[in-house]
C-alpha positions as CSV (number, residue, x, y, z in Angstrom):
1,M,35.0,-73.9,178.0
2,E,33.2,-73.2,174.7
3,V,31.7,-69.7,174.5
4,R,28.4,-69.4,172.6
5,P,28.1,-67.1,169.6
6,G,27.7,-63.4,170.5
7,Y,29.6,-63.7,173.8
8,K,33.3,-63.5,174.8
9,Q,35.5,-64.7,177.7
10,T,36.9,-61.8,179.9
11,E,38.4,-61.3,183.3
12,V,34.9,-60.8,184.7
13,G,33.6,-64.0,183.0
14,V,31.6,-64.6,179.9
15,I,29.8,-61.5,178.8
16,P,28.1,-60.3,175.5
17,E,30.5,-59.1,172.8
18,D,29.2,-55.5,173.0
19,W,29.7,-55.4,176.8
20,E,33.1,-54.3,178.2
21,P,35.0,-55.1,181.4
22,V,35.9,-51.8,183.0
23,P,37.4,-50.8,186.4
24,M,35.1,-49.2,188.9
25,S,37.4,-46.2,189.0
26,S,36.3,-45.3,185.4
27,L,32.8,-44.6,186.5
28,G,33.4,-41.5,188.6
29,T,35.1,-40.1,191.7
30,F,35.5,-41.6,195.2
31,A,35.1,-39.8,198.5
32,K,34.8,-40.7,202.2
33,G,32.0,-40.2,204.6
34,Q,32.6,-38.3,207.8
35,G,32.0,-39.7,211.3
36,I,28.5,-39.5,212.8
37,R,28.2,-40.9,216.3
38,K,25.2,-43.1,217.2
39,D,23.8,-40.5,219.6
40,E,24.2,-37.8,216.8
41,A,22.1,-40.0,214.4
42,T,19.0,-39.1,216.5
43,S,19.8,-35.5,217.2
44,G,17.7,-33.7,214.5
45,D,15.6,-34.1,211.4
46,I,18.1,-34.2,208.5
47,S,18.5,-37.6,206.9
48,C,21.8,-39.5,207.4
49,V,23.2,-43.0,207.1
50,R,25.9,-44.8,209.2
51,Y,27.8,-47.7,207.7
52,G,26.0,-50.4,209.8
53,E,22.7,-49.4,208.4
54,I,23.8,-50.2,204.9
55,Y,24.0,-53.8,205.9
56,T,20.4,-53.8,207.2
57,H,18.9,-52.6,203.8
58,H,17.5,-55.4,201.7
59,N,17.1,-53.1,198.7
60,D,20.1,-52.1,196.7
61,I,18.2,-48.9,195.8
62,V,17.5,-46.4,198.7
63,R,15.3,-43.3,198.5
64,F,15.7,-42.2,202.1
65,F,17.5,-43.0,205.3
66,N,15.8,-43.3,208.7
67,S,18.5,-41.8,210.9
68,R,18.4,-38.1,211.5
69,I,21.0,-35.5,212.5
70,S,21.0,-31.9,213.5
71,A,22.0,-29.0,211.3
72,E,25.1,-28.6,213.5
73,V,26.2,-32.2,212.9
74,A,25.4,-31.9,209.2
75,R,27.9,-29.0,208.8
76,T,30.8,-31.4,209.6
77,S,29.4,-34.4,207.6
78,K,29.6,-35.4,204.0
79,R,26.5,-34.4,202.0
80,L,25.2,-36.9,199.4
81,K,24.1,-36.3,195.9
82,K,21.3,-38.1,194.1
83,G,22.8,-41.1,192.4
84,D,25.7,-41.6,194.8
85,L,26.8,-45.2,195.5
86,L,27.5,-45.9,199.1
87,F,29.8,-48.7,200.3
88,A,30.0,-50.0,203.8
89,V,33.8,-50.6,204.1
90,S,34.0,-52.2,207.5
91,G,32.3,-55.5,208.4
92,E,32.6,-58.8,210.2
93,T,33.4,-61.0,207.3
94,K,35.0,-60.7,203.9
95,G,31.9,-62.2,202.4
96,E,29.8,-59.2,203.4
97,I,32.4,-56.4,203.0
98,G,31.5,-53.6,200.7
99,K,27.7,-53.9,200.7
100,C,26.5,-51.1,198.4
101,V,23.3,-49.1,198.2
102,S,22.4,-46.5,195.5
103,F,21.0,-43.3,196.9
104,V,18.3,-42.3,194.4
105,G,16.3,-40.0,196.7
106,G,16.1,-36.2,196.4
107,E,16.2,-35.3,200.1
108,E,19.1,-33.7,201.8
109,A,21.2,-36.5,203.3
110,Y,24.7,-37.1,204.8
111,A,27.0,-40.1,205.1
112,G,28.9,-41.1,208.3
113,G,32.3,-42.7,208.7
114,D,33.4,-46.1,207.3
115,I,31.4,-45.3,204.2
116,V,33.0,-44.8,200.8
117,I,31.0,-42.8,198.3
118,L,31.3,-43.2,194.5
119,S,29.7,-40.4,192.5
120,P,29.2,-41.7,189.0
121,N,29.6,-39.5,186.0
122,Q,28.1,-42.0,183.6
123,G,25.5,-44.8,183.4
124,D,22.5,-45.6,185.5
125,S,23.0,-45.3,189.3
126,R,20.2,-47.8,190.0
127,F,21.9,-50.4,187.7
128,F,25.2,-49.9,189.6
129,G,23.4,-50.4,192.9
130,Y,22.4,-53.9,191.8
131,L,25.6,-54.7,189.9
132,F,27.9,-53.8,192.8
133,N,26.2,-56.4,195.0
134,A,26.1,-59.2,192.4
135,P,28.1,-62.4,193.2
136,I,30.7,-61.7,190.5
137,I,31.5,-58.3,192.2
138,A,31.1,-59.6,195.8
139,R,33.8,-62.2,195.2
140,Q,36.2,-59.4,194.1
141,K,35.4,-57.3,197.1
142,A,36.0,-60.3,199.4
143,S,39.4,-60.9,197.8
144,R,40.3,-57.2,198.6
145,G,39.1,-57.3,202.3
146,Q,41.8,-56.8,204.9
147,G,41.7,-57.8,208.6
148,D,40.4,-60.6,210.8
149,A,38.2,-59.5,213.7
150,V,37.0,-56.5,211.6
151,V,37.4,-56.6,207.8
152,H,38.0,-53.4,205.8
153,I,38.1,-52.5,202.2
154,S,39.7,-49.3,200.9
155,A,38.5,-46.9,198.2
156,A,41.5,-48.0,196.2
157,G,40.5,-51.7,196.6
158,L,37.0,-50.8,195.3
159,A,38.3,-48.7,192.5
160,S,40.3,-51.7,191.1
161,I,37.3,-54.0,190.8
162,M,36.4,-55.0,187.3
163,L,32.8,-54.7,186.1
164,P,30.8,-56.1,183.2
165,L,29.3,-52.9,181.6
166,P,26.4,-52.8,179.1
167,P,27.2,-50.4,176.3
168,T,24.1,-48.2,176.6
169,K,22.4,-46.4,179.5
170,A,19.1,-47.7,178.1
171,E,20.1,-51.3,178.7
172,Q,21.3,-50.5,182.2
173,E,18.0,-48.8,182.9
174,A,16.0,-51.8,181.6
175,I,18.0,-54.2,183.9
176,A,17.5,-51.8,186.9
177,E,13.8,-51.6,186.2
178,A,13.3,-55.3,186.1
179,L,15.3,-55.9,189.3
180,S,13.5,-52.9,191.0
181,D,10.1,-54.6,190.2
182,A,11.4,-57.8,191.9
183,D,12.6,-55.7,194.9
184,A,9.2,-54.1,195.1
185,L,7.5,-57.5,195.4
186,I,9.9,-58.6,198.1
187,E,9.5,-55.4,200.0
188,S,5.7,-55.6,199.8
189,L,5.8,-59.2,201.1
190,E,8.1,-58.2,203.9
191,K,5.7,-55.4,205.0
192,L,2.7,-57.7,204.8
193,I,4.5,-60.4,206.9
194,A,5.5,-57.8,209.5
195,K,1.9,-56.6,209.7
196,K,0.5,-60.1,210.0
197,R,3.0,-60.9,212.8
198,Q,1.8,-57.8,214.7
199,I,-1.8,-58.9,214.3
200,K,-0.9,-62.4,215.6
201,Q,1.0,-60.9,218.5
202,G,-2.0,-58.8,219.4
203,A,-4.3,-61.8,219.1
204,M,-2.1,-63.8,221.4
205,Q,-2.1,-61.1,224.0
206,E,-5.9,-60.9,224.0
207,L,-6.9,-64.6,223.5
208,L,-4.3,-66.1,225.8
209,T,-5.1,-63.8,228.7
210,G,-8.8,-64.0,228.5
211,K,-9.1,-60.3,227.6
212,K,-11.0,-61.3,224.5
213,R,-13.4,-64.2,224.7
214,L,-14.5,-66.2,221.7
215,Q,-18.1,-66.3,220.8
216,G,-19.9,-69.3,222.3
217,F,-17.6,-69.6,225.3
218,S,-18.3,-68.1,228.7
219,G,-16.8,-70.7,231.0
220,E,-14.4,-69.9,233.8
221,W,-10.7,-69.5,233.5
222,E,-8.5,-70.9,236.3
223,V,-4.9,-70.5,237.6
224,K,-2.9,-73.7,237.6
225,R,0.7,-74.7,238.1
226,L,2.5,-76.1,235.1
227,N,3.1,-79.4,236.8
228,V,-0.7,-79.8,237.1
229,I,-1.4,-79.3,233.4
230,A,1.6,-81.3,232.0
231,E,4.3,-83.8,233.0
232,I,7.7,-82.1,232.8
233,F,10.7,-84.0,231.6
234,S,14.4,-82.9,231.4
235,G,16.8,-84.2,228.7
236,G,20.2,-85.7,228.7
237,T,23.2,-86.6,226.5
238,P,24.5,-90.2,226.0
239,S,28.3,-90.6,226.3
240,T,30.0,-89.5,223.1
241,N,32.7,-92.0,223.8
242,Q,30.3,-94.9,223.2
243,P,29.7,-95.2,219.4
244,E,26.9,-97.8,220.1
245,F,24.8,-95.0,221.7
246,W,24.7,-92.9,218.5
247,D,23.2,-93.0,215.0
248,G,20.2,-95.0,215.9
249,D,16.5,-94.5,215.1
250,I,15.6,-92.2,218.0
251,L,15.5,-88.5,217.3
252,W,17.7,-86.5,219.6
253,C,17.0,-82.8,219.7
254,T,19.4,-80.0,220.6
255,P,18.6,-76.2,220.6
256,T,20.2,-76.0,217.2
257,D,17.3,-78.1,215.8
258,I,14.8,-75.6,217.2
259,T,16.8,-72.7,215.7
260,A,16.7,-74.4,212.3
261,L,12.9,-74.3,212.3
262,N,13.2,-70.5,211.8
263,G,10.1,-69.8,214.0
264,G,8.3,-72.9,212.7
265,K,6.0,-74.7,215.0
266,Y,6.5,-78.4,214.3
267,L,9.6,-80.5,214.9
268,S,9.7,-83.7,212.8
269,Q,13.5,-84.3,212.4
270,T,16.8,-83.7,214.1
271,A,20.4,-83.5,213.0
272,R,21.4,-86.3,215.3
273,T,19.9,-89.6,216.5
274,I,20.6,-92.0,219.4
275,T,20.0,-95.7,219.9
276,A,17.8,-97.4,222.5
277,E,21.0,-98.2,224.4
278,G,22.0,-94.5,224.4
279,L,18.5,-93.6,225.6
280,K,18.7,-96.0,228.6
281,A,22.3,-95.0,229.5
282,S,21.5,-91.3,229.8
283,A,19.0,-88.9,231.4
284,A,17.3,-88.5,228.1
285,G,13.7,-89.7,228.0
286,L,11.4,-90.5,225.0
287,I,8.9,-87.7,224.7
288,P,5.6,-88.8,223.1
289,A,4.5,-87.1,219.9
290,Y,2.6,-83.8,220.1
291,S,4.2,-82.8,223.3
292,V,6.0,-79.4,223.7
293,V,9.8,-79.2,223.8
294,M,11.2,-75.9,225.2
295,T,14.8,-74.7,225.4
296,S,15.8,-74.1,229.1
297,R,19.5,-73.2,229.0
298,A,21.3,-70.2,227.5
299,T,18.4,-69.6,225.0
300,I,15.3,-69.7,227.1
301,G,11.7,-70.4,226.1
302,E,12.0,-71.4,222.4
303,C,9.3,-73.9,221.8
304,A,8.2,-76.5,219.3
305,I,5.6,-79.3,219.0
306,N,7.3,-82.6,218.2
307,T,5.1,-84.5,215.6
308,V,7.0,-87.7,216.3
309,P,8.5,-89.2,219.5
310,V,11.9,-87.5,220.4
311,S,14.5,-87.3,223.0
312,T,16.3,-84.1,223.9
313,N,19.6,-83.0,225.4
314,Q,19.9,-81.4,228.8
315,G,19.2,-77.9,227.4
316,F,15.4,-78.6,227.4
317,K,12.4,-78.9,229.6
318,N,9.7,-80.9,227.9
319,F,5.9,-80.8,228.6
320,V,3.7,-83.7,228.0
321,P,0.2,-82.2,228.4
322,F,-2.4,-84.1,230.5
323,Q,-5.7,-85.2,228.9
324,D,-7.7,-82.1,229.7
325,I,-5.0,-79.7,228.1
326,D,-4.8,-78.9,224.4
327,G,-1.1,-79.3,223.4
328,E,-1.2,-76.5,220.8
329,F,-2.8,-74.1,223.2
330,L,0.0,-74.9,225.7
331,Y,2.6,-74.3,223.0
332,Y,1.2,-70.8,222.3
333,L,0.7,-70.0,226.0
334,L,4.3,-70.9,226.9
335,Q,5.5,-68.6,224.2
336,T,3.9,-65.6,226.0
337,K,5.8,-66.5,229.2
338,K,9.3,-66.3,227.8
339,Q,10.3,-63.1,229.6
340,E,8.9,-64.4,232.9
341,F,10.9,-67.6,232.5
342,I,14.0,-65.6,231.8
343,G,13.4,-63.6,235.0
344,L,13.4,-66.9,237.0
345,C,16.7,-68.1,235.5
346,S,19.9,-68.6,237.5
347,G,23.5,-69.3,236.5
348,S,26.6,-67.2,236.0
349,T,28.1,-68.9,232.9
350,F,24.8,-69.1,231.1
351,L,21.1,-68.7,232.1
352,E,19.1,-71.8,233.0
353,I,15.6,-72.5,234.3
354,G,15.1,-75.6,236.3
355,K,12.3,-78.2,236.5
356,T,11.4,-77.1,240.1
357,Q,10.9,-73.5,239.0
358,L,8.8,-74.5,236.0
359,A,6.7,-76.9,238.0
360,A,5.7,-74.1,240.4
361,F,5.1,-71.6,237.7
362,E,1.4,-70.5,237.6
363,I,-0.6,-69.8,234.4
364,E,-4.2,-68.9,233.7
365,L,-6.2,-70.9,231.2
366,P,-9.7,-71.8,230.2
367,K,-11.2,-74.6,232.3
368,E,-12.9,-76.1,229.2
369,K,-10.5,-77.9,226.8
370,S,-12.8,-76.9,223.9
371,E,-12.1,-73.2,224.4
372,Q,-8.4,-73.9,224.6
373,T,-8.7,-75.8,221.2
374,A,-10.7,-72.9,219.7
375,I,-8.1,-70.4,220.7
376,A,-5.2,-72.6,219.4
377,T,-7.1,-73.1,216.1
378,I,-7.3,-69.3,215.5
379,L,-3.6,-68.8,216.2
380,S,-2.7,-71.9,214.2
381,D,-4.6,-70.5,211.2
382,M,-2.6,-67.3,211.5
383,D,0.6,-69.3,211.6
384,T,-0.4,-71.2,208.4
385,E,-1.0,-67.9,206.6
386,L,2.4,-66.6,207.8
387,A,4.1,-69.7,206.6
388,A,2.5,-69.4,203.2
389,L,3.7,-65.8,202.9
390,E,7.2,-66.8,204.1
391,T,7.3,-69.4,201.4
392,K,6.2,-66.9,198.8
393,L,8.9,-64.4,200.1
394,A,11.6,-67.1,199.8
395,K,10.6,-67.9,196.3
396,A,10.6,-64.1,195.4
397,R,14.1,-63.8,196.8
398,Q,15.3,-66.8,194.9
399,L,13.7,-65.5,191.7
400,E,15.5,-62.1,192.2
401,Q,18.8,-63.8,192.7
402,G,18.3,-65.8,189.5
403,M,17.4,-62.6,187.6
404,M,20.5,-60.9,188.9
405,Q,22.7,-63.7,187.8
406,E,21.2,-63.7,184.3
407,L,20.7,-60.0,183.7
408,L,23.9,-58.6,185.2
409,T,26.1,-61.0,183.2
410,G,24.2,-60.4,179.9
411,R,22.9,-64.0,179.7
412,I,19.5,-62.5,179.2
413,R,19.2,-59.3,177.2
414,L,16.3,-56.9,177.7
415,V,17.3,-54.4,175.0
């Protein structure tokens, strides 16, 4: 591969000529955290981190930790210094092993077991926090992971990893600053989405129970059984030994298709399809568009509105609302009943709720369809706003990944 002018090929890939590949061991000294039990992590008011918490941090730069230990536990734990790099050295997969955070806070803090600490004696700690999670480094960490059920990486394994290092601290700081700005945008969007979700949850609790009435509506609410407001259908699976039953033009939904929506409301495609012959030869029925499909086995109560006719497997109960019921209102109302549905479940291998139980289940709802529609419209508008924010967040994360790829390999220079 031809290397463009000003760059060179090294064991860490193509980097600028004035950058150098160096082993992580050259940056400072390694130490081990000391065990902090889960119950000890809530025993006081001194900051601490256990290895599992490192995986939950989106940011590669951390200013404080949420867990707290007592002074007694702190005396037997490993105290951190500002600028320390913390690696989670146990994990479930080689792909995640060695997740790193840079502790740049000034508060007193301690590290628990299964954490390796690198205290750098040169360079910018924030820069290292980003670099040590970059794909070029993650691949090296994965290659050094040991174990199957639980994967480990040692301090020696980390020390031998080769890094592309900019020649000056000023360039490292510039890269860290750019990535920190991207992180700040992501964090602000995550907080805004969490707040909007809380607001929506509160609105659902008030509007779907009648605790809060919309202006212009004062009609009665009534209690009805589910089989009075919707026709309930189960699903089925055509024989997998009959090829002519599969790969037709009828959508066939499984719980995985609902999971793939990531909380989205509308279902318009499925991973698999069946033929008309497969539909006739199984318990699956064709559910008309704008019905509500709901998982009823193992995972209970996950709902979606199908925008096109679909069939489902036996892990569903499907609701075709009658004419006086707003389908979107029913979708939101069913979501609030998930825990009650789970309480009705039976089964030893996996939980399942049956058609008979659902048919007799009573719910309270506005007598007037227009009020149902008005409530659903408010909640739908909230969903639209959340979806727009989620899209913005996904783009911000994608942008940050692209920035990391360019900045941490020197393809784009800021200094």
